[in-house]
TORLOKE-644105 format. One record per residue (C-alpha): x, y, z. Coordinates in steps of 0.05 Angstrom, whole numbers, plus 5000, padded with zeros to 4 digits. Layout:
XYZ ...
// end
This chain:
272942935051 276842984989 276543734990 278643725059 284143265040 286243704984 286344305031 290543935080 295043725023 295844404999 297344695069 302344155075 305844345013 306245065031 309044875092 315044545060 316745175012 323345525029 322546235058 328346685031 326647335065 330947195128 336946995089 336247575045 336048035101 342447695133 346147745063 344548445060 346948595131 353748225117 354248585051 353149235089 358149045143 363148875090 362649535058 363149875128 369549465140 372249605070 370850325080 373750295150 379949975116 380750525065 379751085118 384850765163 389550695098 388151425084 390051615154 396351205148 397951555086 396552225114 401152085175 406851835130 405652445084 406652885142 412952505166 415952535095 415253285092 417453375166 424052985149 430153405159 434153095108 434152575049 437552035095 431252045145 426551925084 430851365053 432850965116 428651205176 421751235145 422150665094 419150165143 412850645153 412050695080 412849945072 407149835122 402150185072 403249605025 401948865032 409448725013 416048475041 421049005017 421949724992 427350134964 426950894950 431751194902 433851914892 436252174823 443652404817 443052804752 450952944748 452452214747 446152024710 444851484766 439351404821 441851204890 439150964955 441850905029 440950275069 442650105139 447949515145 449049405219 450750115247 453150405182 449750745125 451050405058 449750744990 447450334931 447750654859 444150434795 445350744725 439451064691 438750584630 434550014610 439049464635 435649424705 428749474729 429350114772 434050394717 428950284666 423550624707 427951234716 429751224644 422851184616 418651434669 414250854665 410850434723 412249684714 409049124750 412448484743 409747834762 416447434766 423347764765 426647114743 422247054679 426747344625 421047294576 416647764617 422548274623 423848254550 416848384535 417849054572 424549174539 429548754499 435349004546 431948924609 434748394659 434748264735 441148284774 440647644818 447347834857 443548184911 439047544922 444947104926 448547554974 442247655024 438646975011 432347424998 428447114937 425347664894 419047504857 414048084842 416848784831 412349424832 416650024809 414350724796 417851364779 418251964826 416852644786 416153354807 413753864758 415453354702 422553254727 425052574751 426452604826 427351874840 424651164836 420350754886 420649994885 416749504924 418148744925 414448104939 407048204950 405047815016 400047215005 397947004936 397447374871 401147994842 400848724857 393549014835 392049594795 389349934856 396349824885 399550144826 395250754835 396950774908 404550714897 403951324848 400651714899 406551594946 411351754891 407752424882 408752564957 416052364954 416952794891 414653434929 419153244989 425453124946 424153784909 423354164978 430053795004 433754024941 431254734944 433054775019 440054514998 441155014948 438955574993 444255375045 449555294992 455654995035 460154485009 458054025065 450753975048 451253275026 453653115098 447553445126 442253135080 445152445097 444652595174 452252505182 452853205210 448353685243 447754425217 449754685287 455854225286 458054485221 456955195241 461555065302 466654675261 468455335218 470655705277 473655125311 478254905255 480455645245 482455655315 486254995305 489455245242 486654615208 483054525142 475654415159 475253765122 480853495166 477353755226 470753445208 474152775195 478052765261 472153035305 466552715273 469352085243 466552265176 470351905122 474552205068 469851885016 463652195045 466952885043 469052774974 461952644952 459653224988 464853644950 462953294885 455453494901 457154244917 462154364859 458753854808 465153584790 469052984803 472952864871 479952634859 484152264912 491452204912 494251574875 501651454870 500751014810 497751594767 502651724707 506252374707 503552844655 510453124636 508153514575 502953884618 508154074670 514154304630 512555034634 510055004706 514355094772 513254664829 513555244878 508355634840 503655034841 504654904916 502755604933 496855634887 494054944900 492654644830 495954194784 494053884715 492953144715 491152894646 488153054577 481052754569 477552844503 481153484485 480353784555 485953864606 483953574672 485854024730 485053874803 484254484847 481854624919 476255094897 473554994825 468555574834 474556074844 473756494780 480356874788 484256204794 480755914736 482456504693 489456454715 490055704701 487055814631 492256344617 497955924638 495655304602 493855774540 487055424532 479755494553 478854744545 479954584619 475854074663 476354244733 476153734786 476553834863 481153504912 483853604987 489654114992 494053555020 492553104961 494053644912 500953744947 502052984946 500853034870 505553604859 511253294896 510052644863 509752934792 516053354806 520552824837 523552624767 530752794765 529453254702 524453674736 526553634808 528454294847 535854314866 537354214938 539454974941 532355134912 528954774968 533555045019 531955764993 524755675012 526755545082 527356155128 533755955161 533756635198 527956425239 529656055300 524755525299 523455155363 523254365365 515954395371 515154885317 518654395269 512753935274 507354355267 503554245197 505454905158 507955045089 514954955111 513054215125 511554125052 518654355038 521453885096 517453295058 520453504991 527453515027 526652825053 524052554988 529852854947 534952595002 532351894988 531851974914 538652224906 541551694955 538151144911 540751474848 547851504870 547650774893 547950944968 547250395017 545950845078 543651505089 546451905154 542452475183 547052815235 543953415273 549153825316 547654205379 547754985380 546955335315 550854895272 547454585212 545253885203 549953445162 547452905115 552152395091 551551805043 555451155045 557050994972 560850384958 562950305031 565551025038 561751565078 561852255045 557952905057 552053015016 548953655036 547654125099 540654335124 539454955167 540054775242 532955065255 529854515214 533053925247 527153765288 522353775227 527153375186 527952815240 520252805254 518652745180 522952145175 520251855239 513051935214 514751615145 517451005189 511550995237 515851165295 513551565358 515852305346 514852435420 519951955441 526652265436 531051975491 531551245471 533350895405 527850715355 527650295291 522750215235 522050165164 520350625102 516850425041 517950934990 516250974915 520551384873 518551774808 519951154766 514850754805 520650314836 518950144911 524950314954 525049965025 529450305079 531150055149 530950665194 534650705264 534451335309 539551435360 539451995413 545852395415 549152895463 545753575465 538453285463 538653145386 537352515351 541652225292 538151805236 541051255196 537250975137 539750355102 536850255033 535349505025 537549274958 531848884928 533148594860 534347934819 538947414848 546447514818 548846844790 554646514820 559246654762 558147404773 560747384841 567847584819 571246934846 577846684824 577946084786 579945564841 574745884891 569145844837 570445114817 571444894890 564745244907 560944874856 563844204881 561244294949 554744564920 553743874894 554143544960 547443264983 548643455057 553243835103 554244555123 556645165081 558245825119 559246515087 562846995136 564747725139 562648375170 556048725165 554648965092 560148505060 555448155013 554147495049 546647445034 548047624961 553147034957 548146544991 542946744946 547546654886 549345954915 541845754927 539945964858 545445524826 542144894863 534445154864 531144634823 523944364827 526143724860 529144094920 525044414974 528944995005 527145395064 530646035083 530146505150 532347205138 532347865174 530548215133 528147855068 532348295020 532947874958 527147464933 527346864884 522346404855 522645694881 525145874954 520245875012 522646495046 521046675118 522147325153 524247255228 521047655286 525947665342 521248115384 515647595385 520447025398 521046775328 528446765319 533346365276 533645815324 525745765327 525545805245 530845275244 526444805287 520244945245 524244815181 526144115204 519143915212 517144185145 521043665098 527044055078 532843905027 536244555038 535845045095 538845745095 539246105163 540746845160 546046865218 548546385272 548146835330 547746365387 549745665408 542345405396 542445625322 549145355310 548044675345 541244565307 544644785240 550144235252 545243705271 541043865210 547043795165 548443135198 541442865186 541542935113 540143695103 544444165065 545044775109 547545475091 549046035142 553046655160 557446885218 560547525233 567847315232 574147615201 576646975166 574946315149 579445955199 577046425254 570046175242 571945455264 574845665328 568946135342 563945595335 567945105377 568845615427 561345695429 560744975452 559444615386 561843895390 568343875345 566643145321 559943355295 562244015267 568243695231 563543165204 558743705178 563044215147 563444235075 566344955067 567345665094 567446265047 569946935081 569147545037 569548275033 567148804986 572549244957 571249864918 572649764839 576150254796 571950624746 572350294679 571650974645 577151354676 581750874712 589251074695 594450574679 601450694706 608150354715 609250264792 615950364824 620249794851 618749974917 610949924906 612549254871 616049004931 610849234981 605948854941 609948224937 611448245013 603948325029 602147744988 607747305015 614247234979 613846524966 606646524944 607747134899 613446804861 608346274845 604146784806 609646924757 608847664755 616047924750 617648704756 618948904683 618449554643 611549244620 608849114690 602549574697 598149714754 591850184754 589850784796 583651244804 582951864764 575952124768 570252304721 562952494714 560851764712 563951624779 562752314812 569752474806 571851944856 575551474809 571550894837 564750604815 561749964844 564349424886 566348694879 567948104927 574347874952 574347164978 577446655023 574745915011 576645435063 574644725042 572644185094 577743685070 579743055107 586243435136 582044045158 576743575192 582443235231 585143895255 578044125278 577343475317 583943645352 581644365365 587244675328 588845435330 587845915277 594645985250 594945185242 588145185209 590445745162 597045455140 593644765125 588245115081 593645515045 597544875033 591344595003 590745154953 586745684993 588146424978 587246895037 582847525031 588947955023 591847514967 585347484930 584748194932 591648334907 591347874850 584948294828 588848944836 594348644792 588548504743 586849254745 579949184779 581649524842 587949794876 592449624932 589850184978 582749934971 584649184989 588349455046 582349805072 578049185077 582848655104 589248515140 591547805125 
// end
């Protein structure tokens, strides 16, 4: 029984022992399946790798690899982002292309140890970084190494892990591949490092083949093809089409295919292996390099020296590979130390014209005209074709503007004639219009078209007037602004008038040439807290200059001053100046209404052209503001009747008026050559009669042997005219109680004038004659600008 029990117990024990054979079989099956799955993964990965390799080698250009295939390559890695760089040996940089919206953008990184991809390119080492923001980890790789966080800030992408490997072919650096942020936990493994190096080998071969293919084609637009900006067949067709259109192929490509000037510049840089230089009107003129060179020669040969860099003369040329041209340049510059850079022909011409616009080096008008074929009967249309003669037209226009500015001209008149008569160009200097030069009739269309292009006018419109502006920078770097008006004249031609807008510092009130009484009275009315001050006279009589001088006198930090002008010619600190735009409905009246809502102390309105502006100005002066404005009237008393006739209420206007200053500009005698003389008794009598015998006697200027006047003589300083510069003559009517009462009664002009004279006002003519007696001008010039 015991034995039996023992047996039973033993069997019971055996029954409860674990049997591991089934589990072992299952584990072996799982392991085998896992190995098969891992093998399948590797096979799938290898297949993807082979597909990508085929796609990389089949790519037609670098752009397809860097942009179009980037995502396919990224799919080989368990990561978020990839960047592939190509080496630019000329600039010692690596660059990549990325798609920003619909545009291709380029990013560049210097090959040095200051950035991660730059370090990899510089040292040819693969780096595997766990945290790009860990400066200690980066310093362990290299003390200079840092991570640029600006891209993360711009995009919102947070860089963590970086796996970066150099791309080589036959031991030469071809680029860099950089993978960012491993998906899931952990860092990039050694296996992934090996895999990225495999891809780098494939890319190295592809980049070498692309470079070799580019070298075999050898056109200066290979860069455009490699970046998929242009197809080869498009380029092949462009050569012929540009020749047919007589257009530089670069210009043709920009116009037809929308390729930017920057991209064409990069293409030229890559082909010629030099720098592309664009025109810059702020570039300093290299006078020492130009002194033995002629502008006509440089324009014909299309090259110009720019600068001296490290002992080498920098020269821009349209074709740096032209050996004959290089030999000629080095012969003329008497040195082999020349650094050649490339530029567009049009930019080289701009540089040449810009450099040679200084008066010392400028061609004479006759030299420029000598380049024009005045015997050729050029048609209207031919004058607008872009040819070499247009370069001369451009120089002519530039010279006309420069000469006008140098001669202190206020207006330039271009006057074409019908038939075969020459084009006359006249300058208005100190108020007088005089002939400057003539241009052959055959170039009248080219001359007018050039001016219209500079002022952004429509060259196809010739039957209606147009107006525009030119901003012109002369050789001294000064910006000249011109207001341009074109007017169709008889015979199907167009006149052009260009007014030079005199920008500059505000003249002080004491420099305005006022007589003592006028100056002191002007200071008194400027001290008033509110009221209306008007400056009147014809166009070009210096009204704006006087207004700004007055504003300058009261321009203090405790005063808010608003001005509405058309155009803003003089600027001064402390004024809030507004340019009115009548074409869009923003006229002087609208500006005045806006100013009244803008907490003003002082308001200056360029002109009271209409009832609404005048009415608003009067009301503003009555509500506690000091108002300045101008009108086109002949004298101060006439201004009162003009405003009353416009419908302004006499009571309000009388209450508002502080003073009216009428003025003219009169030519002054040249200080260097003016000639003193003793006038005849008849001249003296004419002077006294014109002034007014009673008033003249109060001046106490008797006719004696010592009585002297001055007359013009002429010298080089005044261009043989005897006159140089202009000064103001003034008539200041004060808004006294007596004048206010006459305004309320709607008195006539003569009554107002007599009352003002009795209170001390000198008329324009009297003011001018006093300045003639002082030797500042002469009787003839005073008579030219005023009657009474």
